[in-house]
C-alpha positions, 0 to 999 in steps of 0.5 A: 359074791356072783351078783357083785361081780355082775354088777361090777361087770355091768358097770365097767361095760356101761363106762366102756360104751360111754368112753366109746361114745366120747371118743368117738364124738371127739374124732368126729368133731376133729374130722369135721373141724379140719374139713370146714378149715381145709374148705375155708382156706381152699376158698380163701385161695380161690378168692385171692387167685380171683382178686389177682389182676395180672398184665402179662403174667405180672400182677398189678398193684395199686396205690389210692390217691385222694383227689381235691381232698373229696374223692379217692380212686386206686391208680396202678402203683408203677404209673408216673404222676405228672407234675404241673410243669410237665402238664403244661409241656404236654397238653395245651390249656383248653385240653389239659386235664387236672391230673394225669397218672402214665405208664412207664411206656407212656402208652396207658393213662389215668386222666382226672379232669374236674371242670367248671361245667355245671352238671347234676345227677339227674342231667348225667343220663342225657349229657352221656347220651350226648357224648355217644350221640357225638361220637364218630369213627367209635364203637362203643363197647358199654355205656349206662348210668348207675347208682353207687355210694349213694351217687350216680355214675354214667359209664362209657367204654369205647375204642376207635382206630388207636386207643381204648377209653374207659371213662366214668362221668359224676358230679361234685358240688354241681360240676362234672367230674371225668376220670378216663383211662386209655390204653392202646386198642391192640392191648386193651384186652389186657387192660381191662380189668386193670381200667376196671379197678380204678373206675370201679375204685371211685368213692368219697369214703376212706371205709369205702375205699380200704376194700379196693386197696392192694396194701 
């Protein structure tokens, strides 16, 4: 009888230890999962803050355009797309871009020019160097040639006494394409991220443009 009682006590003790271990394991997993979720949410919040582009405390959202059915880019969604009639009235024939988007105050602009000028990817670096050599009374902030989306791009960022220019050059069917963002030089620091978002969004596939979309 005493043996049976001790046996029961041992069995109950073992069961108690097992229950304690199981409960402790369950609680440890809950704490771990909560900690992981908290870190994940914290990182997501940080990413959202870092990805947000603001000008004077106002978030800038972007709208995607497909140009000539060939390439995509993002433009601030409150910029106005000029009609053909407005382009003709505002710019003379020789300097008229194909597309222009302007801010509500007509102070910042996105120009898109597709030309008949023959150009190859291999020729972009020489073209860029010639453009830089021909600049007068301008300060070059950044320039270079890089590869993206299996294409070659030339980058030129410069300022003069009045204007900030952020440009990209690339080719389509061996013809030169120019995309330009400009803003008054007095406030250009406020628009650097906006200009870079527009320029960095240039791509040729719908899957590539999705990661730049503000929608």
